[in-house]
N, C-alpha and C positions, 0 to 999 in steps of 0.2 A: 337725392334719395335713390341713387343708383344702387346702393348696397341692399336695399329692401327688395325682396323678391317674394312672389306669391308662394313659391315652393319651399322656401326656407323659413324656419321658425326660430325666433329669438326667445330663449328662456331666461328670465330673470330669477336669480336665486339670492337668498339672503346669505350674509357672511357665515363662515364656519365658526365654531366655538373658539373663544379666546383661550389662551394658555391655562388660565385659572379654571375655566369651565372644563377643559379637556382633562384636567387632573382631578376633577371632583369624583367623589365616591359614585355618584350616579352615572357619570360618563364612563367610568371604568366597568361598572357592572353591566351597563348597556352594551358596551363593546364585547364583553364576555358572552352575553346572551346571543349577539350576532355571530359569534365564533371568530372574531378577529384576533390576530396575534397581538399580545401585549408585551411591551418591553419596559421593564421597571429597572431603574438604576437608583441607588441611594447616593446622595451627594456626601462627599467625604470632607469633613471639617468645614462645612459651609457655615457662614455667618459668624465664624470665630476670627477674632483679630489676632492672628498668630504673627508675631514679629520675628524674633531672632530664632529661627528653627535650626535645629541641629541636624544638618543633612550631610555634614562632611563625613566621608568614609562610612556611611551607614551600611551600604551594600557590602563593603569590605568587612565590617564587623560581623554582619550576618554570615558571611562565607567562612570566616575563621573558626577554627575549632578550639583555639586556646581561649583562656580567660582574658578577654580584652575589654577595656572600657575607655571612655573619653576621660581626659585629664581634667581635674576640676581646679578651681582657683584655690590657692593655699590659704591657710588661716592667717599667715603673716600679712598677705595682701588684704584680706578682710579687715584685719586690725588696722592697717595703714589707712584704708578707706574710711573706717569708722572714726579713727582719730582726726583725720582731715575734715570729715563732715562735722564732728563736734567742735573742732577748732574754728570752723566757719560759722558755727551757730545754727546749723541746719538739722532738721529731723530727717528721717528716711523719706518721708512723704515729700518734704520740701525739695530735697536733693532730686528725688525722682521727677517732680514737676519741673525742676530746673533744666533737667537733661531730657525731658520728653520721654520718660520711660515709666513703667508701672512700679509702685513701691515694692512689690514682691521681687523685682529684679535687683534692687538695691539690697534687700534683705538676703537674697541668695548669694550675692557677691560677698557681703559682710560675714556670712556664716560658712562660706566655703563650699556651697553647693552648686555654684554656677560654673558653666563651661566658658573659658575666657573668650570674649569676643572683643576684637580690636576697636570696633566702633563705640561700643559701650564703655570700654576702658578709657578711650580718648575723651569721651564726654565727661566721664567722672573726673579724669585728671584736670580738665579745664574748669570744671565746676568748683572743685575743692582746692585747686592750685597745687596739687601734688603731682610733680612731673615725672617721678620715677616709678610709677606703678608698673609700666611695661618691663622695666629692668627687674623689678622685684619678681614678676611672674616668671621672667626668663631665668633668673638665678634659682628660684625655687624649682623650676622644671629641671634645670641642669643638676641640681642636688638630688633629684629623685632617681633611685637606682633603676626603677622600671623604665623611665624614659631613656636612661643611658643604655639599657639593654636593647631597646628598640633600634638604636643607631649604632649597632655593632658593625664593624668593618669585616666584610667576609673574607 
């Protein structure tokens, strides 16, 4: 008991508010009444299970003044996926479940709205047994005049 002294006083306090209590409307209004500074930030895309985000060259596309867009999967690739899926006897939902993707991803690839992702394309190739999807995408990109104009030699 060497630490206890007649001149010092030990004050026991209860714990501060938890995170949920500190965010409550009551706590915010009480802090405003006391004149404390409040810092509020909104969470961006919180609670959303975003998988294959399109972040490649996004800043570059924003800086460009020309009419630029990401290249999409061609309809030929979509038809190959659809025929392979039907030959395997799978629905879009079954194929999506088999490759651990959402059914909307398969629908986007089949109708030509999706941006090519090598991981998803590889999973689809393995699931339906069609091994030339990547080559089909490459050939359709090389036949696109917009793509060829991007790779001009200076």
